[in-house]
C-alpha positions in Angstrom: 152.3 71.2 67.8 154.5 73.0 65.1 157.4 75.7 65.7 159.7 75.3 68.9 157.9 72.4 70.3 159.4 70.5 67.0 162.7 71.5 69.2 162.0 69.4 72.5 163.2 66.0 72.1 161.3 63.3 73.9 163.7 63.4 77.1 163.7 66.6 78.0 166.4 68.3 75.8 166.1 70.9 73.8 167.4 70.6 70.0 167.6 74.5 70.0 170.5 74.9 72.0 172.3 71.9 71.5 175.8 72.4 70.1 175.4 69.9 67.3 171.8 71.3 66.4 173.4 74.8 66.4 176.4 74.0 64.3 178.9 76.0 67.2 181.5 73.3 67.6 181.3 73.0 63.7 181.4 76.5 62.9 184.1 76.8 65.0 186.6 74.5 63.9 185.8 74.5 60.3 186.6 78.3 60.7 189.9 77.4 62.7 190.6 75.2 60.0 190.5 77.3 57.0 192.9 80.0 59.5 195.7 77.7 59.6 194.7 76.4 56.2 195.2 80.3 54.7 197.8 81.2 56.8 199.9 78.2 56.0 200.1 77.2 59.7 201.1 74.0 58.7 205.0 75.2 57.7 204.9 76.9 61.2 204.2 73.5 62.7 207.1 72.0 61.5 209.4 74.7 60.6 209.3 77.1 63.8 208.0 74.8 66.6 208.8 71.5 65.5 208.2 69.9 69.3 205.8 71.4 70.9 203.4 70.8 67.2 204.5 67.8 66.4 201.0 65.9 65.9 199.8 68.7 64.3 198.3 66.5 61.9 196.4 64.9 64.6 195.2 68.6 65.1 193.9 68.9 61.7 192.5 65.7 62.2 190.6 66.9 64.9 189.0 69.8 63.7 187.9 67.9 60.4 186.0 65.1 63.3 184.6 67.9 64.6 183.7 70.1 61.9 181.1 67.0 61.1 179.6 67.4 64.9 176.2 68.5 63.1 172.7 67.2 63.7 170.8 67.8 60.0 167.8 66.8 61.9 165.9 67.7 65.4 164.5 63.8 66.8 161.4 64.3 66.4 162.8 64.6 62.4 164.4 61.7 61.9 162.8 58.3 61.3 162.3 55.2 64.0 166.1 53.7 61.7 168.0 56.7 62.2 166.9 57.7 66.1 167.5 54.4 67.6 165.9 55.9 70.4 164.7 54.1 73.4 163.5 57.3 75.2 161.8 57.7 71.5 160.3 54.2 71.6 159.2 54.5 74.7 157.7 58.1 74.5 155.6 57.5 71.6 154.2 53.3 72.1 152.2 55.5 75.0 151.1 58.5 72.8 153.6 60.7 75.0 155.1 63.9 73.2 157.8 63.8 75.5 158.9 61.8 79.0 157.1 65.0 81.1 153.5 63.4 80.8 154.6 60.2 82.8 154.5 60.3 85.7 157.5 58.1 86.4 160.1 60.0 84.8 162.0 61.0 87.2 163.0 57.4 88.3 163.0 56.0 85.1 165.6 53.0 83.6 165.0 53.6 80.1 165.4 57.4 80.7 168.8 57.3 82.6 170.5 54.9 81.0 169.7 56.5 77.7 170.7 59.7 78.5 173.8 58.4 81.3 176.7 61.5 82.9 175.9 64.0 79.9 172.3 65.0 79.8 170.4 63.1 82.6 170.0 66.2 84.9 169.3 68.6 82.8 166.8 66.7 81.2 165.6 66.0 85.1 164.6 69.7 85.5 163.3 70.8 81.7 161.2 67.8 82.1 160.0 69.1 86.0 159.5 72.4 84.6 157.4 70.9 81.3 155.2 69.2 83.4 155.0 72.1 86.3 154.2 74.6 83.5 152.4 73.3 81.0 155.0 72.2 77.5 154.0 75.7 76.0 154.5 78.2 78.6 158.2 76.5 79.1 158.7 76.7 75.3 157.5 80.6 75.7 159.2 81.7 79.3 160.8 78.1 80.3 164.5 77.8 81.4 166.7 76.0 79.4 168.8 73.6 81.3 171.6 71.5 79.0 174.1 70.1 80.3 176.6 73.1 80.0 174.4 74.4 82.7 176.3 71.7 85.1 
């Protein structure tokens, strides 16, 4: 399998919709910081809004952190050492492309503990649809749920 299938994680999340993979947050933070720097907004913060923006340096630190929120490799492109993922390990050990091929994914402790409160419901919806539609059809026609849908 290739193409868009490589953007499907073992747990059923679609990298192509991920904020880290698309760089949406990182790009916006970079652009915002550029605007602040270009207009020397730190002077406004210091001189015009000292009470409201007394922690301006923390804002800059947060933006610098957000600029680094990028995935440069998909789940499938990472080495085992880079990924360190129990779901990935389980799928690879069983020869599965993703959890949708497993009859027990609905009640899987590995999946639940790995995804926690951020992606689990979206992952389960994606995996159910992959199982019901077939992976290729889901990639072509499926609704890709991400944690933002919740």
